[in-house]
C-alpha positions as CSV (number, residue, x, y, z in Angstrom):
1,M,146.2,20.1,-125.3
2,L,143.8,21.1,-122.1
3,K,146.7,22.2,-120.0
4,G,146.7,25.9,-119.1
5,K,143.2,26.3,-121.2
6,N,139.9,27.6,-119.8
7,V,136.9,25.9,-120.0
8,L,133.4,26.9,-119.2
9,L,131.3,23.6,-118.4
10,G,128.0,23.8,-119.1
11,I,125.5,21.8,-117.1
12,S,121.5,21.2,-118.0
13,G,119.1,19.4,-116.1
14,S,119.7,16.0,-116.7
15,I,120.4,12.8,-114.6
16,A,123.7,12.5,-116.5
17,A,124.8,15.8,-114.5
18,Y,126.2,13.1,-111.9
19,K,129.1,13.0,-114.5
20,S,129.4,16.4,-114.6
21,A,131.1,16.3,-111.2
22,V,133.9,14.1,-112.8
23,L,134.5,15.5,-115.5
24,C,135.1,18.8,-113.6
25,R,137.7,16.8,-112.1
26,E,139.1,15.1,-114.8
27,L,139.6,18.5,-116.9
28,I,141.6,20.0,-113.9
29,K,143.7,17.3,-113.3
30,N,144.5,17.9,-117.3
31,G,146.0,21.1,-116.4
32,A,142.8,23.1,-117.4
33,K,141.2,25.9,-115.4
34,V,137.0,25.6,-115.2
35,K,134.3,27.8,-114.3
36,V,131.0,26.0,-114.1
37,V,127.4,27.4,-115.6
38,M,124.6,25.6,-114.5
39,T,120.9,25.9,-115.9
40,P,118.8,26.1,-112.7
41,D,116.6,23.1,-113.0
42,S,120.1,20.9,-113.1
43,A,120.8,21.9,-109.6
44,N,118.1,19.2,-108.7
45,F,120.6,16.5,-110.2
46,V,124.4,18.1,-109.0
47,T,124.8,20.4,-106.2
48,P,126.6,23.9,-106.8
49,L,128.5,23.5,-103.6
50,T,130.1,20.2,-104.9
51,L,130.9,21.4,-108.5
52,S,132.4,25.1,-106.3
53,T,134.3,22.9,-104.6
54,L,136.2,20.8,-107.4
55,S,136.5,23.4,-109.7
56,K,137.6,26.1,-107.1
57,N,135.7,28.9,-108.5
58,P,132.3,30.3,-108.0
59,V,129.1,28.3,-109.8
60,Y,127.3,30.5,-112.2
61,S,123.2,29.5,-112.9
62,E,121.6,33.5,-112.2
63,Y,122.0,36.2,-114.3
64,S,122.2,38.5,-110.7
65,D,122.8,37.3,-106.8
66,A,119.4,38.1,-105.3
67,K,120.8,39.2,-102.2
68,T,123.7,41.5,-103.2
69,G,122.1,42.6,-106.5
70,A,125.9,41.5,-108.2
71,W,125.5,40.8,-112.1
72,N,127.0,37.7,-113.4
73,N,128.1,38.8,-116.2
74,H,127.6,36.3,-119.3
75,V,129.6,38.3,-121.9
76,E,132.8,38.1,-119.6
77,L,132.0,34.5,-118.7
78,A,132.3,33.9,-122.8
79,K,135.3,35.8,-123.5
80,W,137.1,34.3,-120.7
81,A,136.9,30.8,-122.1
82,D,138.6,29.3,-124.6
83,F,136.1,26.7,-125.0
84,F,132.6,26.0,-123.8
85,L,131.9,22.4,-122.9
86,L,128.1,21.7,-122.6
87,A,127.8,18.4,-120.8
88,P,124.9,17.2,-120.5
89,A,123.4,18.6,-123.3
90,T,119.5,17.9,-122.9
91,Q,116.8,18.1,-125.6
92,N,115.4,21.1,-124.1
93,T,118.7,23.5,-124.2
94,I,119.6,21.9,-127.6
95,A,116.3,23.0,-128.7
96,K,116.8,26.9,-127.4
97,M,120.3,26.5,-128.5
98,A,119.3,26.0,-132.2
99,N,116.5,28.1,-132.3
100,G,117.4,31.3,-130.5
101,I,115.9,31.1,-126.9
102,C,118.0,32.4,-124.3
103,D,115.8,32.0,-120.7
104,N,118.6,31.3,-118.8
105,L,122.3,32.5,-117.9
106,L,123.8,29.5,-119.6
107,L,122.0,29.9,-122.9
108,A,122.7,33.5,-122.6
109,T,126.6,33.0,-122.0
110,Y,126.3,30.6,-125.3
111,F,125.2,33.0,-127.2
112,S,127.8,35.3,-126.4
113,M,130.3,32.9,-126.9
114,E,132.9,33.2,-130.2
115,N,135.1,30.3,-129.5
116,E,134.2,26.7,-130.0
117,T,131.2,24.9,-128.4
118,F,131.2,21.3,-127.4
119,F,127.9,19.5,-126.5
120,A,127.0,15.9,-125.2
121,P,123.6,14.8,-125.7
122,A,121.9,13.4,-122.4
123,M,118.6,11.7,-123.1
124,D,116.2,9.1,-123.3
125,L,116.3,6.7,-126.4
126,D,113.0,8.0,-128.2
127,M,113.7,11.5,-127.3
128,F,117.1,11.2,-128.9
129,K,115.6,10.1,-131.8
130,H,112.8,12.3,-132.7
131,P,113.2,13.7,-135.8
132,A,112.7,17.5,-134.1
133,N,115.9,16.5,-131.9
134,Q,117.6,15.3,-134.5
135,Q,117.3,18.7,-136.7
136,N,118.7,20.7,-134.1
137,I,121.6,18.8,-133.4
138,Q,122.0,19.2,-136.7
139,K,121.1,22.9,-136.5
140,L,124.1,23.1,-133.8
141,E,126.7,21.6,-135.8
142,S,125.6,23.3,-138.9
143,F,126.4,26.3,-136.6
144,G,130.0,25.0,-136.0
145,N,129.3,23.6,-133.1
146,V,131.1,20.1,-132.2
147,L,128.9,17.0,-131.4
148,I,130.1,14.7,-128.9
149,P,128.3,11.4,-129.8
150,S,125.8,10.2,-127.3
151,E,126.4,6.5,-126.5
152,N,124.5,3.0,-126.6
153,G,123.7,1.5,-122.8
154,E,121.6,1.6,-120.2
155,L,119.4,5.1,-119.7
156,A,117.6,6.3,-116.5
157,S,114.0,4.7,-117.8
158,G,115.5,1.3,-118.1
159,L,115.6,0.9,-122.3
160,I,118.6,0.1,-123.8
161,G,119.9,2.0,-126.7
162,E,121.3,5.6,-128.4
163,G,121.0,9.0,-126.1
164,R,123.3,8.2,-123.0
165,M,126.3,10.7,-122.5
166,A,129.4,9.9,-123.9
167,E,131.5,8.2,-120.8
168,V,134.2,10.8,-118.9
169,E,137.1,9.8,-120.7
170,N,135.7,9.9,-124.3
171,I,134.3,13.5,-123.9
172,I,138.3,14.4,-122.6
173,K,139.3,12.4,-125.9
174,V,137.3,14.9,-128.2
175,I,138.0,18.3,-126.7
176,S,141.5,17.5,-126.5
177,T,142.3,16.4,-130.0
178,K,141.6,18.5,-132.7
179,D,141.9,16.2,-136.1
180,T,143.2,18.0,-139.1
181,S,144.7,15.8,-141.4
182,W,142.5,16.7,-143.9
183,K,144.7,20.0,-143.6
184,G,145.6,21.5,-147.1
185,K,143.5,19.2,-149.2
186,K,140.6,20.3,-151.1
187,V,137.5,19.3,-151.3
188,L,134.7,19.5,-153.5
189,I,131.1,18.6,-152.9
190,T,127.7,18.9,-154.7
191,A,125.0,18.6,-152.9
192,G,120.9,19.3,-153.1
193,P,118.6,18.7,-156.7
194,T,118.8,20.6,-159.6
195,Y,115.8,22.0,-161.2
196,E,115.5,22.1,-165.0
197,A,113.4,24.9,-166.4
198,I,110.1,24.3,-168.5
199,D,109.1,27.8,-168.6
200,P,109.7,31.0,-166.3
201,V,107.9,29.6,-163.4
202,R,107.5,25.7,-163.9
203,F,110.9,23.0,-163.7
204,I,111.7,19.4,-163.4
205,G,113.4,18.4,-160.4
206,N,113.6,16.3,-156.9
207,H,112.9,15.6,-153.7
208,S,116.7,15.6,-152.8
209,S,117.0,17.9,-149.7
210,G,120.7,18.5,-149.5
211,K,121.1,17.1,-146.1
212,M,123.2,14.6,-146.7
213,G,126.1,16.8,-148.7
214,Y,125.9,19.7,-146.4
215,A,126.3,17.1,-143.3
216,L,129.6,15.9,-145.7
217,A,131.0,19.4,-145.7
218,E,130.5,20.1,-142.1
219,K,132.5,17.1,-141.1
220,A,134.8,17.3,-144.2
221,L,135.7,20.9,-142.6
222,K,136.4,19.8,-139.1
223,K,139.0,17.7,-140.4
224,G,140.6,20.9,-142.1
225,A,139.9,20.2,-145.3
226,E,139.2,23.7,-147.8
227,V,135.9,22.8,-149.0
228,C,134.1,24.0,-151.9
229,L,130.2,23.3,-151.8
230,I,128.5,23.2,-154.9
231,S,124.7,23.1,-154.0
232,G,121.3,23.2,-155.9
233,P,118.3,25.1,-154.4
234,T,117.9,24.1,-150.7
235,T,116.5,25.5,-147.4
236,L,119.7,24.7,-145.6
237,S,122.4,27.0,-144.1
238,P,125.9,26.5,-145.4
239,P,128.6,25.6,-142.7
240,K,130.9,28.1,-141.5
241,G,133.7,28.3,-143.6
242,A,132.6,26.6,-146.7
243,N,133.1,28.5,-150.3
244,L,129.5,28.0,-151.1
245,I,128.7,28.4,-154.7
246,N,124.6,28.3,-155.5
247,V,123.0,26.8,-158.9
248,K,119.9,25.8,-160.3
249,S,120.4,23.4,-163.1
250,A,122.4,20.6,-164.2
251,A,124.4,22.9,-166.8
252,E,125.1,25.5,-163.8
253,M,126.4,22.7,-161.6
254,L,128.6,21.3,-164.2
255,T,130.0,25.0,-165.0
256,A,131.1,25.1,-161.7
257,V,132.6,22.4,-160.9
258,R,134.8,22.7,-163.9
259,E,135.9,25.7,-162.7
260,H,137.1,24.1,-159.0
261,K,139.6,21.1,-159.4
262,A,139.8,19.3,-155.7
263,D,141.9,16.5,-154.4
264,L,138.5,14.9,-153.2
265,Y,135.4,15.1,-155.3
266,I,132.2,14.3,-153.1
267,C,129.4,14.3,-155.7
268,A,126.2,14.0,-153.1
269,A,123.7,16.2,-155.7
270,A,120.8,14.3,-157.3
271,V,121.4,15.9,-160.6
272,A,119.2,15.9,-163.3
273,D,119.6,13.1,-165.9
274,Y,117.3,14.9,-168.2
275,T,116.7,19.1,-169.1
276,V,114.1,20.4,-171.2
277,A,115.4,21.1,-174.9
278,N,113.8,24.6,-175.8
279,P,112.0,26.1,-172.3
280,A,109.8,28.5,-173.3
281,N,110.4,32.5,-172.1
282,E,107.3,33.0,-171.0
283,K,104.5,31.1,-168.7
284,L,102.5,28.2,-170.7
285,K,99.2,28.7,-170.8
286,K,96.8,25.9,-169.5
287,K,95.2,23.7,-172.9
288,T,92.6,21.5,-173.0
289,E,94.7,18.8,-175.3
290,S,97.7,17.3,-173.5
291,M,101.3,18.8,-174.5
292,S,104.6,17.0,-175.1
293,I,107.9,18.2,-173.4
294,E,111.0,17.2,-175.2
295,L,113.9,16.5,-173.2
296,V,117.1,15.8,-174.2
297,P,120.4,14.1,-171.4
298,T,122.6,16.6,-169.7
299,V,126.2,16.0,-168.9
300,D,127.1,13.3,-167.0
301,I,129.0,15.4,-164.1
302,L,130.6,12.5,-162.0
303,A,131.4,10.6,-165.1
304,E,133.2,13.4,-166.6
305,I,135.1,14.3,-163.1
306,G,135.8,10.2,-163.2
307,A,137.5,10.3,-166.3
308,N,139.4,13.2,-165.9
309,K,140.5,12.2,-162.1
310,Q,144.0,12.8,-161.9
311,K,146.7,10.6,-159.9
312,G,146.5,10.9,-155.9
313,E,142.5,12.2,-156.3
314,F,139.5,10.9,-155.0
315,V,136.1,10.4,-156.3
316,V,133.4,9.3,-154.4
317,G,129.9,8.8,-156.3
318,F,126.2,8.2,-154.8
319,A,123.6,5.8,-155.9
320,L,120.1,6.2,-155.4
321,E,118.3,2.9,-156.5
322,T,114.8,1.1,-156.4
323,N,116.4,-2.5,-157.6
324,N,118.9,-5.1,-158.2
325,E,120.5,-2.2,-155.5
326,E,124.1,-3.6,-155.1
327,E,124.5,-4.6,-159.0
328,N,123.8,-1.3,-160.3
329,A,126.2,0.3,-157.6
330,R,128.8,-1.7,-158.7
331,A,128.3,-0.8,-162.3
332,K,128.0,2.4,-161.5
333,M,131.0,2.9,-159.7
334,I,132.9,0.7,-162.9
335,R,131.1,3.0,-165.5
336,K,132.6,6.0,-163.9
337,N,135.4,5.6,-162.8
338,C,134.9,6.1,-158.5
339,D,136.8,4.7,-156.2
340,M,133.8,4.1,-153.8
341,I,130.6,4.6,-154.0
342,V,127.5,5.2,-151.7
343,L,124.0,3.2,-152.0
344,N,121.0,4.5,-150.9
345,S,117.8,1.7,-151.4
346,L,114.5,3.1,-151.3
347,Q,113.3,-0.2,-149.9
348,N,115.1,0.6,-146.7
349,K,112.2,2.6,-144.2
350,G,113.8,5.6,-143.2
351,A,116.6,5.9,-146.0
352,G,116.4,8.4,-149.3
353,F,115.3,12.0,-149.8
354,G,113.9,14.3,-147.6
355,G,114.4,12.7,-144.2
356,D,116.5,13.1,-141.4
357,T,117.6,9.4,-141.4
358,N,119.9,7.4,-143.9
359,Q,120.8,4.0,-144.6
360,I,123.7,3.4,-146.9
361,T,126.0,0.7,-148.2
362,V,129.7,1.7,-149.1
363,F,131.2,-0.1,-152.0
364,H,135.2,0.3,-153.0
365,K,136.9,-0.7,-155.8
366,D,138.6,-3.1,-154.1
367,N,135.2,-5.3,-154.8
368,K,135.2,-4.5,-150.9
369,R,131.9,-3.6,-149.3
370,T,130.3,-2.2,-146.0
371,A,126.8,-1.9,-144.7
372,F,125.8,0.6,-142.0
373,E,123.0,1.0,-139.9
374,L,119.8,3.4,-140.4
375,K,121.4,6.8,-138.5
376,S,120.5,10.0,-139.0
377,K,122.1,11.7,-141.8
378,F,125.2,13.7,-139.7
379,A,126.2,9.8,-138.1
380,V,126.0,8.7,-141.9
381,A,128.5,11.6,-142.8
382,Q,130.9,10.7,-140.4
383,D,130.5,7.2,-141.4
384,I,131.2,8.2,-145.2
385,I,134.0,10.6,-144.2
386,D,136.0,8.0,-142.0
387,T,135.2,5.0,-144.6
388,I,137.1,8.1,-147.1
389,Q,139.9,8.7,-145.0
390,S,140.6,5.1,-144.4
391,K,140.6,4.3,-148.4
392,W,142.3,7.6,-149.5
393,L,145.0,8.8,-147.2
394,G,145.3,5.1,-145.3
């Protein structure tokens, strides 16, 4: 897969940069042509001379050569590359990539890339786990960049945990293998909350951010699926390549679901169980006496999908519980004819609505269960997609 490929190897300032020399050598051994672009700080960890010798090409770190005035054209570098591999990717560089900050040649080259970018984070445990960093990683993935997950191990600080840059052989495996096992499959994903109008300015809603559904859409796209993302109101940017359908109410989401058939249904949206019977046409004025609002049940979207499921289709539901979690989740899976249900318990710290992390337990139709640790929602999405893969397509 790498033979004849033009690989632009980006290196930012981390102790893990010592692995970049080995990575450069392995890329060339696998038949790739390599050019290296570095942040100025990365030269404190690995020398340009080493990388130039290994790559057999000049190493780029500044916009121009101060002695000759020659310009290192970042646009030409980006156009030359079949893909950009940033390893190591520090918290600082990830943050700049995610938020449009361009203050060195590596970043200018990244922002000029039209082809795929892979990035391998490397940082200490607390830095890696920080919500701001996790959010930036998710933003990069939502832009279509490919995360090469960090690994657990001993870190430069002496701590043991996640944040260690992936080993060279694992990086080579990720960039050499493109999983298209879901190519030709239609995947429908619901995400976010629904808003049920009380009057033109007020509504009944919930705290769902949509992050889980959007992360699942991103992962399904990377496996080659055709993804229809039906989303309630969120502030998120849709994954590149998804067919995004914006809705507000449970009724609008139901209509959109009915209009789109799929091979795989992932119902991650937090759909209202009740809607207002008679929403007002004008803003309701505040009065001194109490006010009652009549609520009527919404149509259960997941149950309707399950009831109309065809041979070969796979249905995944979600359950957010506060008590009797396992019992309620299993009952919901059976009642709504799901093949699999993902349980979120609000009893678990860091799980549930709004945050960047989640902790899930997956229940299967064959009565088996799989419990996972607290992880970022993008990592949880990968766990869910992998579990679906094993149960749906084997």
